[in-house]
Rosetta silent file (secondary structure, phi, psi, omega in degrees, C-alpha in Angstrom):
SEQUENCE: MQVVLLSDVHANLPALEAVLADVGRRAPGAPIYHLGDLVGYAPWPDEVVALLRQRGIPGVAGNYDSTVATGYKHCGCRYEDPRQEELSHVSYAWTLAHTGDETKRWLGTLPFRLDVRPLGGHVSGPTVTLVHGNPTLNTFYWTEDRGDAFNVKMAKQAGAKAGDVIAFGHTHIPWHRMVGGIHFVNTGSVGRPKDGDWRAGYVVLDVATRIGVEVVRVEYDLERALRAIRESELPDDFAAYLQAGGRP
SCORE:     score description
SCORE:     0.000 S_00000001
   1 L     0.000  142.928 -177.075  -37.685   21.503   -1.421 S_00000001
   2 E  -114.338  147.073  173.020  -33.930   21.791   -0.708 S_00000001
   3 E  -129.642  131.420 -177.878  -31.361   24.225   -2.006 S_00000001
   4 E  -105.236  131.087 -176.362  -27.677   23.634   -1.571 S_00000001
   5 E  -121.949  132.367  176.019  -25.242   26.612   -1.090 S_00000001
   6 E  -138.752  148.479 -173.763  -21.462   26.389   -1.104 S_00000001
   7 L  -146.188  163.620  169.135  -18.785   29.089   -1.004 S_00000001
   8 L    51.513   58.288  170.596  -15.019   29.716   -0.832 S_00000001
   9 L   -64.375  -41.815  175.587  -13.709   26.641   -2.538 S_00000001
  10 L    51.453   48.596  169.745  -10.344   28.323   -3.029 S_00000001
  11 L    62.706   21.364 -179.445   -9.000   25.891   -5.559 S_00000001
  12 L   -95.557   86.872 -171.534   -9.255   22.989   -3.185 S_00000001
  13 H   -64.061  -44.862 -177.354  -10.405   20.275   -5.586 S_00000001
  14 H   -63.008  -34.368  177.543  -10.539   17.281   -3.156 S_00000001
  15 H   -66.485  -46.319  177.147  -12.739   19.298   -0.749 S_00000001
  16 H   -57.602  -46.035 -176.197  -15.142   20.281   -3.672 S_00000001
  17 H   -63.674  -38.757 -178.555  -15.290   16.704   -4.908 S_00000001
  18 H   -70.326  -36.025 -177.764  -16.175   15.402   -1.424 S_00000001
  19 H   -70.856  -45.042  178.970  -18.837   18.049   -0.904 S_00000001
  20 H   -58.661  -39.559  176.696  -20.508   17.298   -4.274 S_00000001
  21 H   -62.966  -40.270 -178.929  -20.465   13.603   -3.504 S_00000001
  22 H   -71.185  -35.439  175.661  -22.036   14.254   -0.143 S_00000001
  23 H   -63.975  -39.752  176.667  -24.779   16.480   -1.681 S_00000001
  24 H   -55.072  -32.242  177.145  -25.549   13.640   -3.981 S_00000001
  25 H   -87.550  -40.965 -172.083  -26.282   11.390   -1.084 S_00000001
  26 H   -80.993  -37.818 -172.423  -27.865   13.942    1.282 S_00000001
  27 L  -137.358   62.443 -177.040  -29.858   16.082   -1.151 S_00000001
  28 L   -63.778  131.536  176.006  -30.081   14.252   -4.505 S_00000001
  29 L    89.941  -11.660 -176.033  -31.519   16.391   -7.248 S_00000001
  30 L   -71.790  140.249  178.094  -31.358   19.591   -5.167 S_00000001
  31 L   -67.192  144.645  179.551  -30.141   22.681   -7.066 S_00000001
  32 E  -117.586  138.745  176.438  -26.622   23.807   -6.124 S_00000001
  33 E  -134.265  149.106  176.321  -25.299   27.352   -6.164 S_00000001
  34 E  -114.897  150.317 -172.913  -21.929   28.658   -5.339 S_00000001
  35 L  -112.984   28.650  165.464  -21.168   31.992   -3.608 S_00000001
  36 L    92.952 -177.898 -173.603  -17.787   32.718   -5.103 S_00000001
  37 L    56.324   66.284  179.556  -14.034   32.665   -4.246 S_00000001
  38 L   -85.613  -17.611 -171.376  -13.390   29.551   -6.420 S_00000001
  39 L  -129.314  169.250  178.598   -9.706   30.160   -6.715 S_00000001
  40 L   104.124  140.161  167.997   -6.643   31.171   -4.542 S_00000001
  41 L    80.637  -20.316 -178.464   -4.474   29.377   -1.900 S_00000001
  42 L  -133.404  160.525 -168.212   -4.550   25.860   -3.444 S_00000001
  43 L   -91.135   24.678 -178.990   -3.213   24.486   -6.685 S_00000001
  44 L  -127.758   51.520  175.201   -6.361   23.565   -8.636 S_00000001
  45 H   -65.497  -39.539 -177.031   -7.955   26.763   -9.906 S_00000001
  46 H   -72.360  -41.821 -176.555   -8.639   25.569  -13.472 S_00000001
  47 H   -65.657  -39.222 -179.880   -9.842   22.118  -12.240 S_00000001
  48 H   -66.230  -42.498  177.448  -12.242   23.536   -9.678 S_00000001
  49 H   -64.008  -38.598 -178.404  -13.761   25.901  -12.255 S_00000001
  50 H   -68.811  -35.786  175.967  -13.959   23.133  -14.799 S_00000001
  51 H   -67.364  -42.756  178.418  -15.853   20.855  -12.343 S_00000001
  52 H   -66.972  -37.796  175.378  -18.357   23.489  -11.440 S_00000001
  53 H   -65.811  -43.395  178.765  -18.856   24.265  -15.151 S_00000001
  54 H   -62.818  -37.100 -178.134  -19.258   20.583  -15.989 S_00000001
  55 H   -82.525  -11.898  178.218  -21.880   20.185  -13.239 S_00000001
  56 L    71.892   36.748 -176.850  -23.710   23.319  -14.445 S_00000001
  57 L   -92.117  114.716 -179.047  -23.469   24.948  -10.984 S_00000001
  58 L   -85.351  167.202  176.848  -24.285   28.695  -11.208 S_00000001
  59 E   176.856 -163.341 -171.026  -23.192   31.340   -8.673 S_00000001
  60 L  -119.103  170.607 -178.528  -21.696   34.690   -8.036 S_00000001
  61 L   -90.158  127.405  170.669  -18.271   36.262   -8.127 S_00000001
  62 L   -87.940  172.587  179.627  -16.194   36.405   -4.981 S_00000001
  63 H   -58.840  -35.595  179.276  -13.426   38.975   -4.559 S_00000001
  64 H   -70.833  -34.823  179.592  -10.719   36.438   -5.654 S_00000001
  65 H   -66.955  -47.323 -178.121  -12.720   35.611   -8.718 S_00000001
  66 H   -74.852  -26.890  176.790  -13.209   39.141   -9.872 S_00000001
  67 H   -75.295  -36.384  173.702   -9.670   40.356   -9.055 S_00000001
  68 H   -61.243  -49.285 -178.806   -8.183   37.316  -10.887 S_00000001
  69 H   -59.038  -35.005 -175.922  -10.448   37.930  -13.831 S_00000001
  70 H   -99.699   -4.039 -179.058   -9.434   41.573  -14.113 S_00000001
  71 L    64.741   37.675 -178.117   -5.835   41.264  -13.127 S_00000001
  72 L   -66.613  169.046 -172.176   -6.363   43.646  -10.190 S_00000001
  73 L   -73.125  -26.506  178.712   -3.321   44.726   -7.988 S_00000001
  74 L  -152.414  177.038 -171.400   -4.396   42.441   -5.062 S_00000001
  75 L   -85.480   -9.526 -178.441   -7.075   39.880   -4.076 S_00000001
  76 L    78.519   22.233 -179.347   -9.187   42.286   -1.899 S_00000001
  77 L   -90.841  159.369  174.977   -8.501   39.993    1.192 S_00000001
  78 L  -103.003  143.509 -174.392   -8.265   41.026    4.800 S_00000001
  79 L  -107.028  133.011 -179.138   -5.152   40.095    6.685 S_00000001
  80 L   -79.165  -23.055 -178.920   -4.952   38.730   10.254 S_00000001
  81 L  -163.412  171.355 -175.852   -1.272   39.749   10.666 S_00000001
  82 H   -62.058  -32.780  179.555    1.710   40.959    8.567 S_00000001
  83 H   -64.791  -48.442 -178.420    2.669   37.267    7.824 S_00000001
  84 H   -64.773  -34.469 -179.030   -0.795   36.528    6.410 S_00000001
  85 H   -68.762  -41.130  174.490   -0.718   39.671    4.295 S_00000001
  86 H   -54.980  -48.681 -172.444    2.704   38.590    2.921 S_00000001
  87 H   -72.140  -32.718  178.553    1.396   35.107    2.093 S_00000001
  88 H   -63.384  -33.989  177.844   -1.849   36.514    0.515 S_00000001
  89 H   -72.226  -35.470  172.973    0.223   38.415   -2.043 S_00000001
  90 H   -60.557  -47.307 -178.069    2.203   35.184   -2.837 S_00000001
  91 H   -63.264  -41.193 -179.501   -1.027   33.308   -3.316 S_00000001
  92 H   -63.865  -43.262  178.132   -2.473   35.951   -5.532 S_00000001
  93 H   -63.973  -41.397  176.185    0.580   36.101   -7.782 S_00000001
  94 H   -60.760  -44.312 -176.969    0.699   32.376   -8.046 S_00000001
  95 H   -64.521  -44.670 -178.964   -3.043   32.145   -8.861 S_00000001
  96 H   -56.824  -45.610  179.466   -2.716   34.871  -11.520 S_00000001
  97 H   -69.011  -24.733 -170.764    0.191   32.934  -13.104 S_00000001
  98 H  -116.038    9.401  177.403   -1.409   29.483  -12.974 S_00000001
  99 L  -106.534  126.707 -170.989   -5.011   30.190  -13.871 S_00000001
 100 L   -68.863  157.590 -175.857   -5.731   29.661  -17.551 S_00000001
 101 H   -63.448  -38.065  178.505   -7.148   32.382  -19.816 S_00000001
 102 H   -66.736  -32.685  174.608  -10.389   30.520  -20.335 S_00000001
 103 H   -67.117  -47.238 -179.906  -10.915   30.159  -16.549 S_00000001
 104 H   -58.342  -41.115 -178.576  -10.191   33.923  -16.127 S_00000001
 105 H   -64.422  -40.803 -179.783  -12.614   34.741  -18.884 S_00000001
 106 H   -64.679  -46.849  175.470  -15.349   32.582  -17.238 S_00000001
 107 H   -54.732  -34.043  178.618  -14.669   34.079  -13.858 S_00000001
 108 L   -70.403  -13.971  179.912  -15.208   37.462  -15.339 S_00000001
 109 L   -88.302   -9.300 -173.525  -18.747   36.466  -16.471 S_00000001
 110 L   -68.557  137.111  177.035  -19.947   35.651  -12.895 S_00000001
 111 L   -76.229  156.549  178.404  -22.595   38.096  -11.681 S_00000001
 112 L   -72.066  -32.978 -171.621  -22.139   40.084   -8.447 S_00000001
 113 L  -141.652  147.481  176.003  -25.577   38.968   -7.158 S_00000001
 114 E  -139.290  125.235  176.810  -28.062   36.184   -7.881 S_00000001
 115 E  -102.012  123.756 -175.360  -31.718   36.093   -6.816 S_00000001
 116 E  -115.377  131.357  174.294  -33.265   32.636   -6.661 S_00000001
 117 L  -111.663   90.356 -172.800  -37.011   31.847   -6.293 S_00000001
 118 L   -58.920  -30.046  177.882  -36.927   28.210   -5.396 S_00000001
 119 L   -90.037    6.223 -178.506  -40.704   27.760   -5.502 S_00000001
 120 L    83.432  161.810 -177.656  -40.977   29.641   -8.851 S_00000001
 121 L   -83.174   -2.530 -174.227  -42.220   32.974   -9.682 S_00000001
 122 L   -88.405  -10.551  179.022  -45.812   31.896  -10.201 S_00000001
 123 L  -133.583  161.048  176.694  -46.501   31.540   -6.388 S_00000001
 124 L   -69.676  131.157  175.831  -45.680   33.483   -3.269 S_00000001
 125 L  -173.436  176.980 -171.607  -42.467   32.201   -1.732 S_00000001
 126 L   -72.210  148.714  163.261  -39.026   33.197   -0.451 S_00000001
 127 L   -98.555  130.170  177.513  -36.386   34.876   -2.412 S_00000001
 128 E  -103.396  108.925  178.281  -32.859   33.561   -1.743 S_00000001
 129 E   -94.255  126.469 -176.514  -30.400   36.373   -2.495 S_00000001
 130 E  -109.892  120.274  172.263  -26.839   35.177   -3.098 S_00000001
 131 L  -135.621  171.587 -179.250  -23.810   37.479   -2.696 S_00000001
 132 L   -88.493  -58.382 -175.086  -20.202   36.878   -1.664 S_00000001
 133 L  -100.027  -65.873  172.449  -19.540   39.597    0.894 S_00000001
 134 L  -153.001  179.741 -172.550  -22.640   41.830    1.286 S_00000001
 135 L   -69.811   -4.104 -177.052  -25.207   43.331   -1.076 S_00000001
 136 L  -119.406  -25.642 -168.571  -22.806   46.249   -2.057 S_00000001
 137 L  -143.962  132.615  174.885  -19.264   44.783   -1.899 S_00000001
 138 L   -84.899    0.024  178.791  -17.688   41.293   -2.391 S_00000001
 139 L   -99.967   -4.189 -177.200  -14.746   42.305   -0.204 S_00000001
 140 L   -78.282  133.655  179.241  -16.859   43.069    2.920 S_00000001
 141 L   -93.240  106.836 -178.364  -16.593   40.745    5.876 S_00000001
 142 L   -94.870   97.217 -176.281  -20.087   40.174    7.277 S_00000001
 143 L   -95.668  163.147 -177.885  -19.287   38.550   10.620 S_00000001
 144 L   -67.050  -25.922 -175.109  -21.675   37.102   13.202 S_00000001
 145 L   -81.322    0.903  173.929  -20.895   39.745   15.794 S_00000001
 146 L   -72.729  144.542 -174.543  -22.545   42.520   13.791 S_00000001
 147 L   -76.302  168.092  178.514  -25.732   43.740   15.388 S_00000001
 148 H   -56.840  -34.661 -178.611  -29.253   43.359   14.280 S_00000001
 149 H   -63.103  -36.176  168.930  -29.379   46.920   13.068 S_00000001
 150 H   -63.646  -40.293  177.569  -26.667   46.190   10.574 S_00000001
 151 H   -61.542  -43.106  178.959  -28.446   43.056    9.308 S_00000001
 152 H   -59.947  -40.890  177.819  -31.603   45.060    8.883 S_00000001
 153 H   -64.156  -39.171  178.516  -29.646   47.704    6.876 S_00000001
 154 H   -65.845  -37.408 -179.297  -28.210   45.047    4.644 S_00000001
 155 H   -66.514  -35.469  176.646  -31.669   43.544    4.097 S_00000001
 156 H   -70.187  -36.850  176.749  -33.041   46.921    2.974 S_00000001
 157 H   -65.545  -31.506  178.711  -30.140   47.381    0.566 S_00000001
 158 H   -85.360   -9.835 -178.229  -30.975   43.900   -0.878 S_00000001
 159 L    77.353   22.888 -175.310  -34.665   44.511   -0.957 S_00000001
 160 L   -82.692  150.387  177.250  -35.373   41.520    1.267 S_00000001
 161 L  -126.208  173.938 -177.711  -38.631   40.990    3.142 S_00000001
 162 L   -57.607  134.481  179.473  -39.815   38.705    5.912 S_00000001
 163 L    98.573  -13.252 -178.021  -39.512   35.058    4.782 S_00000001
 164 L   -88.214  168.385  177.190  -36.522   35.770    2.453 S_00000001
 165 E  -126.855  137.041  165.682  -32.948   34.599    2.792 S_00000001
 166 E  -114.791  123.284 -178.718  -29.668   36.491    2.227 S_00000001
 167 E  -116.707  145.454 -177.002  -26.784   34.096    1.855 S_00000001
 168 E  -158.446  174.606  176.465  -23.148   34.968    1.683 S_00000001
 169 L  -138.507 -119.419  173.874  -19.634   33.663    2.508 S_00000001
 170 L    75.290  -40.469  178.368  -16.219   35.333    2.480 S_00000001
 171 L   -81.126  -21.147 -176.871  -15.466   34.973    6.233 S_00000001
 172 L    71.248   18.252 -179.691  -15.073   31.165    6.039 S_00000001
 173 L  -129.424  120.707 -179.021  -17.061   30.822    9.293 S_00000001
 174 L   -79.233  143.749  171.641  -20.630   29.597    9.054 S_00000001
 175 E  -159.581  164.960 -176.948  -23.520   31.186   11.012 S_00000001
 176 E  -147.157  128.317  175.338  -27.208   31.709   10.776 S_00000001
 177 E  -139.662  151.850  174.336  -29.460   34.373   12.333 S_00000001
 178 E  -117.149  133.874  177.873  -33.096   35.533   11.748 S_00000001
 179 E  -138.641  121.733  176.686  -33.885   39.249   12.217 S_00000001
 180 L    60.937   29.022 -179.180  -37.348   40.619   11.364 S_00000001
 181 L    77.142    3.904  174.709  -38.215   37.294    9.727 S_00000001
 182 E  -103.262  137.610 -177.751  -35.342   37.446    7.260 S_00000001
 183 E   -98.470  124.931  178.657  -32.733   34.732    7.434 S_00000001
 184 E  -108.551  117.480 -170.344  -29.056   35.717    7.225 S_00000001
 185 E  -125.134  112.528  170.401  -26.878   32.709    6.324 S_00000001
 186 E   -92.031  124.884 -172.663  -23.163   32.535    6.114 S_00000001
 187 L   -78.417   -9.610 -174.338  -22.266   29.331    4.260 S_00000001
 188 L    74.939 -154.012 -175.431  -18.789   28.903    5.635 S_00000001
 189 L  -136.970  138.677  174.167  -16.110   27.515    3.303 S_00000001
 190 L   -70.562  -53.407 -164.302  -15.616   24.380    1.234 S_00000001
 191 L  -104.947   -8.773 -171.935  -11.890   24.674    0.784 S_00000001
 192 L  -157.898   59.501 -178.156  -10.363   26.825    3.486 S_00000001
 193 L   -61.746  155.358 -176.588  -12.408   26.911    6.748 S_00000001
 194 L  -127.514   20.027 -176.720  -11.323   29.286    9.483 S_00000001
 195 L  -105.374   13.304  178.285  -13.348   28.008   12.467 S_00000001
 196 L    88.177    1.025  179.319  -10.808   25.466   13.682 S_00000001
 197 L  -113.118  114.715 -178.788  -12.609   22.545   11.810 S_00000001
 198 L   -69.082  -18.932 -174.414  -10.660   21.349    8.779 S_00000001
 199 L   -64.524  149.829  175.326  -13.626   19.665    7.208 S_00000001
 200 E   -66.116  142.810 -178.284  -15.263   21.090    4.174 S_00000001
 201 E  -123.927  151.149  171.093  -18.503   22.987    4.867 S_00000001
 202 E  -158.685  176.721 -173.855  -21.650   23.858    2.992 S_00000001
 203 E  -125.507  141.941  171.901  -25.311   24.681    3.731 S_00000001
 204 E  -110.606  119.313  172.541  -28.577   22.951    2.901 S_00000001
 205 E   -93.919  132.302  172.934  -31.666   25.219    2.821 S_00000001
 206 E  -109.450  117.575 -173.285  -35.122   23.637    3.243 S_00000001
 207 L  -118.806   17.882 -175.450  -37.597   26.029    1.682 S_00000001
 208 L   -68.159  -56.578 -178.093  -40.717   23.769    1.390 S_00000001
 209 L  -119.857  -33.906  175.135  -42.846   25.187    4.199 S_00000001
 210 L  -146.780  165.638 -176.859  -40.486   27.140    6.287 S_00000001
 211 L   -80.800  118.142  169.946  -36.828   28.110    6.083 S_00000001
 212 E  -111.473  143.261 -173.101  -34.557   25.469    7.583 S_00000001
 213 E  -128.515  120.792  176.456  -30.833   25.924    7.658 S_00000001
 214 E  -120.771  119.391  174.366  -28.443   22.983    7.994 S_00000001
 215 E   -91.402  124.482 -173.978  -24.647   23.478    8.188 S_00000001
 216 E  -115.706  133.122  172.240  -22.987   20.376    6.920 S_00000001
 217 E  -115.229  137.996 -171.910  -19.310   19.361    7.431 S_00000001
 218 E  -129.609  131.539  172.912  -17.634   16.785    5.272 S_00000001
 219 L   -71.187  146.985  173.809  -14.381   14.943    5.629 S_00000001
 220 L  -140.411 -177.178  179.904  -12.230   14.898    2.416 S_00000001
 221 L   -76.193   71.422 -176.164   -8.785   13.733    1.297 S_00000001
 222 H   -56.593  -37.603 -179.975   -6.921   16.246    3.313 S_00000001
 223 H   -62.469  -37.139  179.091   -3.577   14.550    2.730 S_00000001
 224 H   -62.037  -45.306  179.627   -4.016   14.869   -1.039 S_00000001
 225 H   -64.360  -44.597  177.403   -4.514   18.601   -0.630 S_00000001
 226 H   -58.344  -48.410 -179.514   -1.593   18.997    1.746 S_00000001
 227 H   -60.825  -44.089  175.085    0.698   17.064   -0.548 S_00000001
 228 H   -60.345  -40.927  179.748   -0.276   19.055   -3.625 S_00000001
 229 H   -68.480  -41.567  178.991    0.373   22.373   -1.929 S_00000001
 230 H   -63.931  -35.228  179.041    3.757   21.211   -0.632 S_00000001
 231 H   -80.240  -11.851  176.288    4.685   19.942   -4.148 S_00000001
 232 L   -91.454 -177.064  176.329    3.715   23.229   -5.724 S_00000001
 233 L   -85.998    0.268  176.816    5.373   26.591   -5.441 S_00000001
 234 L   -68.032  147.973  178.619    2.681   27.731   -2.953 S_00000001
 235 L   -62.456  141.625  177.666    3.950   28.316    0.603 S_00000001
 236 L   -62.133  -21.695  176.358    3.821   25.255    2.857 S_00000001
 237 H   -52.715  -39.307 -178.281    2.004   27.653    5.359 S_00000001
 238 H   -63.135  -31.452  174.034   -1.133   27.018    3.299 S_00000001
 239 H   -65.025  -51.514  177.981   -0.942   23.301    4.001 S_00000001
 240 H   -58.651  -34.732  179.402   -0.628   23.996    7.741 S_00000001
 241 H   -65.836  -48.943  174.126   -3.521   26.372    7.609 S_00000001
 242 H   -58.130  -40.713 -175.502   -5.805   23.737    6.082 S_00000001
 243 H   -65.992  -32.766 -176.579   -4.721   21.134    8.484 S_00000001
 244 L   -95.488    7.608 -175.809   -5.561   23.392   11.445 S_00000001
 245 L    59.605   32.682  176.225   -8.842   24.646   10.104 S_00000001
 246 L    88.530    5.212 -177.572   -7.561   28.172    9.823 S_00000001
 247 L  -131.265   63.009  178.409   -6.257   28.273   13.413 S_00000001
 248 L   -65.698    0.000    0.000   -2.633   27.206   13.344 S_00000001
């Protein structure tokens, strides 16, 4: 059995459309879950949410989702440099102004955490725990360079056991590690990758007999996204960022 995980769409509708089309070919019928940060940085917040709702794709709240829903003072993002900090505030203000009330209401209903039992609760099988940042905060950056002791600590906080999966996003860089029989999976980003590869990313879990983790990258209509950003009031920097895969 396969489970599809996607995260950090960040209002990039062409990237989300391409990922969903690819999932339909690669893993037809597989359940799909999102790990948050559906809005911000690109000009389709309402459209992205509407598509996920239309497809009935459940998921959790990212920091951008919960801050937009509550009108918080900032997006809870980490800044690489002063220019990125400045741009993040511009993005957040634009997103607050251009996200509809119904979208904000729905974003506010997203849970912080979601536990999935792909094989059903009637048999022994893995639990796939979905969060955005880590099991306690959706603003926390869980990067690959954190040691095994940290991963074990997070697993204890989540109540995970050997054979389980903890999946998260937020850093926009995919990675997978197994510690103590527990799989830690960062799903990367659909709409705003930061690993130098502009293509949209998502993860396919195989949970039939053992946990298999496949990171998938998908080309999408990048020019459409770049053009829409440049034609909006969003900074052109966001277009350059997408084009360079987060490493301009």
